[in-house]
N, C-alpha and C positions, 0 to 999 in steps of 0.2 A: 547540417542534418537534420533533419527532420528525426522527435522520436519513432525510435518503430521497435517490433519484436520478434523474434524469428521461431519455430520451432522445428526442432531438428532432432535423429536417428541418429546412434552416431555404432561402430561396433557392430557391424549386421543386424537391429535393429537391438542387440541388449544393453543399452541406454537410447535415454532421454533426455531430451538436453533443450534448457529456453535461457535467452538469453536477449538484451534489453538496455536501450541506450532511454536512459528518461530524464534529462535535459530540463529541457523545456516544461516537460510533467512540472519536476518536482523546481523549475525555478516558479512557476505560475505559485504553489501552495506558498513556498518562499512568501509570495509580492503579497496575495491575499490576508496569510499570516503575520509578517514579517517578523516569522521567527529569524532567531538571534543563531548564528553558524551551532553551536554543536547542540540544538532543537531542531534547526537543519536538517541536517547529517540525520536524525533518530528518525526524523518525520520521514528524508525523504529513504534510507534503507529501505523503511516498514511502509513508505506507497512503491519500490519498485518492486520489494515483495509483494505484491498486490497485486504487481499487474500480471506475474508472471503467474503465480496464484490460479489470478481470474481466465489468465488463456487455456489454465488445464480445465476451466467446463466447455458445456454447451451452450447452445443457442441462448436462451435467454437466462439461464443460470445466473445469479450469482454470489457473491458473499462478504464476508463482514471481519475482519481479523479488528481483536483489539487485545493491547498489549497494557500491560497494568501495571507497575514495575513501582516498587519501593523508593525511586526516583523524584528528584523536584520538579522531572518536567509530569509528574501526573498521566495518567491514561490519554493511549494514542488511541486513535480507529483511525479503520480504511476501510471503504467498499469498493471492490472493481467486480466483473465483469469480465463475461467471453469477449467482449468487442473490442477491449485495448480501454475504454471506459473508467478515469481511477477519481476517486476526489479521496481527503483525507485532511485532519486535524491531530493539533498536539494542545493538549489540558491548559499549557501556560508553555505559552511560543516563544516569549522574552530567558532565554537560558541560555548562560555561555559559559564555559571554564576555556581556564591555558591549555594545552595540550597535553596531553596525557605524557609515558616516561618516556614513549616511541614516535613522538612527534607530530599525533590524528590529534583530534579531535574526541574526546574525552563522552563518546555511547555513554560506555554503562558505567559511569557516575550518573549521568543528566537519565537515562530511563531507571537503576537501577540493579541490585542481584540479585534479589526477591523478587516474587511476583509471579504472574501466569500470560502465557499467549494464550487466547478465545480467539478459536476461524469456526463462524457459523455460516453454512452454506445453505442459498437457498437455493433449491433444481428441482424447485416446481412442484412436489410433492407435501404430500398430508406434512408431515413431518421436517424438519428441519438437520442435516447433517448437522453436532456441533462436536469439536474434539478441543480439550484445553491439553497444556505443557506448560511446567513449570517457567522461569528464565532462568537459563543454566551459567551467561555471563553475562547478558545484560547489550552485549554486543553487535542483537537482533542476529546477524545474518546467523551465528551460531546459535542461533533460540530457536530459529524456522530450521538449520539442522536439524535439532534435536523432535522438534514437530512430528516430520518428517516420517523419523524412523522410529519414534513411542505413537503418533498417535495415528499414523496412516502406513507402518509398516514400512516405509518405502525409501532403502538405503539413501543417501542423498548428500551432493554438496552443493552451498550455496557460497555465494559469494555478491556483498550490496556494500558501495561505494559513492559517498557528496565530496564532494571534492568545493567548499567553498571562497570567492573573491571576498578582497580585502572592506567590500563596502555591503556585503551580504548577501550578495546574489551569487547565482548559484555552474559553477563552472564547469564543472561535470557529472553526471551522477549515471550509475548506470549497474547492471547485474548479472550474474547466472544460475541455474538450478541446472546440477546435472543429476538421472535418478537412473541407478541399476536398477534393471528389470529382473523379473528370475527367472534362475538360468545363466546371469552373467559368470561368467569365468573366474578366478585367480587369475587368469595371466592378465583378464584386463582392467581388472581391477587393481592389481599392483600398476598398469600404465597409466591409469588414471591420476593415481593418487602422485605417482614420478614426477605426472604432467603441474600436477595441482601444488605441490611442495614447491616448483619451481618458475612461474607464474612474481609476475608484479599485479598490483591492489586493480579489481577491474576499476576503478578510478581514473587511474593511471593509463587507461588504457585507454579509458573515453576519453581523454583528455586527449591523450596524444588525434584523437580520429580516427580508432578501432571502432571496423564494424560490429555490429552484434555478431553477425555471421562470422567476423577478425576475433571474436573475441572464444567463439568459442571452440576454434581450430586452435587457440594459444591454449586453450583449458583442455582438450581433448587428443592434440596433436593435429597435424596437418594429414588428410586426407583422409579422416577418418571420421569422415561429420557429413551428413547428405540433411541437407536442408529442406525441409515438408513444405512449408508456405513463411508468409510474413504477415507484423499488421499494424498500421498506425497505432502510435501511442499517447492519450493525451488526457490533463487534467479536466474531467466530466460530471459536473454538479448536474442531478436531476432534481432541483428543488422547480418548486415552482408560485405563482398566486395560488392557484386554486389546490395546492398540496398544502401549504397551509389554513387553505380556507378551511377544506375539507374540517383539518386537525380541530380549526377555531369550533365551527358547527357540535363537534362532539364533547366538545364542555357543555354542552347543553343551555341551555335559554338565561339561567340564571347567573351562569357566570358570563357568557354573554353582555347580558344587563348590565351588571359589576362596568366591565371594559365601558359602556355610553359612557352611564350616569357618572364611574369616578375619573375617566379620563379622556371622552370624547372618541375615540378612537382607539385603535393595537397595532405596535407594530412589533414584524417577527423579525427574527433574524437565522437563515441556518449556520449549522453549525462551523459545515464545512466548506463554504467560500465563503462568507459572511456579507451575501444579498440580503437586504431587506424590504419586506415588504409592510407597505401600510393599507390596513384595512379603516375604511372614515364611519363615522354614524350612520349615513346611507348604507355602508354593506353589511354594518354590524347589525341594524334594524331587517336588512334585506333575509339574513340566515336566522333569525329567529324567528320572523316569517314563513320562511321555510321548515323550522321543523317542525312550528305548529299547523304544518296544512298537511302530514307525512302524518 
């Protein structure tokens, strides 16, 4: 099964829901960054949340999530858009601990319990929307639940999970977001709370082969879910040599000449996908000529 996401409504439109399988997507991030299991779980949960939050956008809109706790993995960054494209990295990818007291990867210890989640949305307008809330648990799902309630004032339940194989590869990854719409009645809320209290961890559902549709059925109850649409999900980076070239040009003649004189060229590396781009002496001189012609 390839990674994909579904959007849905439930309980006569009083609830909107998203669910996704991100096993291959998080696996690609793990391979590129050589993350160790606890760091993989933190990054994977964040990427999964980013995919679903991106699905709440429209058209060319995009968002950036920064999770900056006081734990050893350091800041964690995720970019996503409305097309199911996502990328992310963690500052210190080689972080791992023994399982916590409930037998799970100790993401809280890696992320830290103090700090903030910041979400910046680029909606194609002059000003970007930015929301920030404190980290409340370090487990990430609970932190996003708090973010939605406080920053966007939408009562939500966020479930995120990643299972890692003994060889550090990703066994299963996915998640769901359930959001209550204005006017949702107490009876519906009680039904959802009852379901949530009895479901398996989302990573276990993915491991068992549950589809995103089946995850929502498990979370919201059979017969209550109306699937609206679906879209593929993938780790996708928008970096290119042209973009890095434009960034070098913005440095100005002095710095570019320094690159030529001291190094005879320049190498740039993308933080998100670790692709490297090399610019030789002639290319750098061409940038200088371009600046002087302006």
